Phi, psi and omega in degrees: 000133180292133176238148177239130182252127187239122177261131184227176179294340184228037173135175177257133180240143175252131180243127179207165180281131176223117180063032177089354178235159180271133185230137177261130181231136176298125184246000179155169175061039182305126178082357183256141175291128180237116185279330188196140174226133179207155179257132175285113183294339180285316184256341186081357182287140174268138178239132176239134178258110188260148171237096187281001183069254182301325185268355176088186184272137181218154173265137176232142184228154175224130178254007182230037175070025178092004178291328177213155183226153175214148174296134178293136182299319177270118178252153179288130183211135176287138180289158176305137178091355179287123178226162175213157179269124181232192180227142172251137178270142176217159179291133181217101183296337182281345181279149178300331183257001178079005179226155174228174182230137174239143182281133177224154173253126187241151168288136181282121175232131183299121179255326185202135166270117194250324182204159179220145179215160188230134177264155179295343177272005180093355179291136175251128181246138178228133176254142187227168159255124015263092167059035177257140174246120182246149179223152173231132177243017178230034176073018180097006177291334177206154178231142183231136175292133175281101186286333179298322177281316180302323182264014184300146183300333181292343178241021170107002177083198187277107178266358174292324187259351182181209183262004179061212180272345183080006182227137178233148173256003178262125181243186195265173174226143177281008186276359178292154185268075177082010181258198181290162173285096190229157177292155180218144175263110184251347183229131174224119177235130184253132180292120180297337180282329186210101184294351175283343179265118182225135172252138175232157175230141187235134167256110004237122175197305181147210181246137175233158182224142167241144175242007182230034176073020176104004179286325178224154182223147176218153183289151177226062187239009180293132180094343176281146180229153177241097186296337183272359188251147174292344175238077189296337182251023178299154182293324185237168178100005181284156183238073173294137176270327174191153171232154178208151179234162177277119186294332179277338178217079190292355174286346176268113184234135181246150180216127165263120186242159174305328184262009178138190181255132182234153185217140178229139176249007182232038175071028179077013172300321178212141180253153175233131180283128183234025175296146172225083185303332181297336177248020174083008182263099178198286181269150176165186180242312186265157165211143180226123180272145177294145182288335188251324184241110184294346179279348186259134177206155176241150170211164177239099185292158173222175176283182185302164185304326181286349181226075186283087182200169176298156185283119176056031174076006178240128185267134175212157172253137177256136177230138171245143176246003186224037176070027175091002177293322176224155180227143174249141173270119181255111189238344190296119181096351177262150182294135183247359172222144176065024179256123182236029181296146165231143186245122181287168191299331182259004192261030176220133179207163178212156171204126184054238181269355184273128175230135184215143176211157179226155186241170180288351175265012174079017178265134179238121184241147186218141175232137177253009179227041174066025175100359181295319177225152186232148171236155179265122175280316180201144171257359195236021176281161171295169177309132189263129182257322179212152176224126179222132178271131175119000000 
């Protein structure tokens, strides 16, 4: 039976069919912020990334389909000596925006567990704020910081041994849970053909790739543009909101970016902008690639960053069947007046004909015909952070 796992501000919910209709049931972590929930297809184990606020970020696991949960014995932790180059904001009357930034070097302290992904070789990958990528190759018994990425030249080199270059191309995200304005890894996609090939996306820096299981990394930002920057085609400084790939054809990679929608047919070697603002396809947070046809993807557009809400009070999902050349607005069954939903980067997913998404207003919507028509699962969930089928 298909299950959908929903991570919310106040717990983990399981969605499944009961008596012909889809029903959401609290499955754990009542009252606790849950950033992401996903099932490891290799082991069947469920992983939840928790944000306890006062108690910090923790991993929680379930081996019985969500009937019970326990804190994972091995928790993600930065090693002694881990530092990163960040920025502090200060008032600056001479600046056009009234603020300025000064470079600082900070001790790395875990602020947020943001995403988790699984390789066919059993590797578990976790992305965090501040910009750490952790991996486990023993089923979650231990996690290790990927130092090749942490010490990458784009973020100032090796600060374990000294001060590095003193310059970073990784900037911050406001998504940390009460911590510093720091970079964060929110997307990890593993090539099903070769688990040594992993793509990650960082707010704010761009996309990087490894082809050797994390020993070396290189940028994958060609073709991306930053319309708000005096150097729109610079190698670094991009703000991807999420990336996703087609599992049957992993060379097809999709990206919802702060600056628009991008698509690659060569494994992120080069991106092509496929925004169509005239039909509302430009700004947003999530994108979900079809599992079988890399030309097909869904997204839930929103208004500009300063107005994080549905466009003109009407909610729709956009789907392309031709690699972004054209987009359709799918509205049937979704509210078309008085809807101010915004959908976060992890809160849209699909499998076969099933498409599901949730919003920060606690609305969960589902389609069983690839988005042509929609039904409401619930209007009363807590704010939704992630939705995953399986």
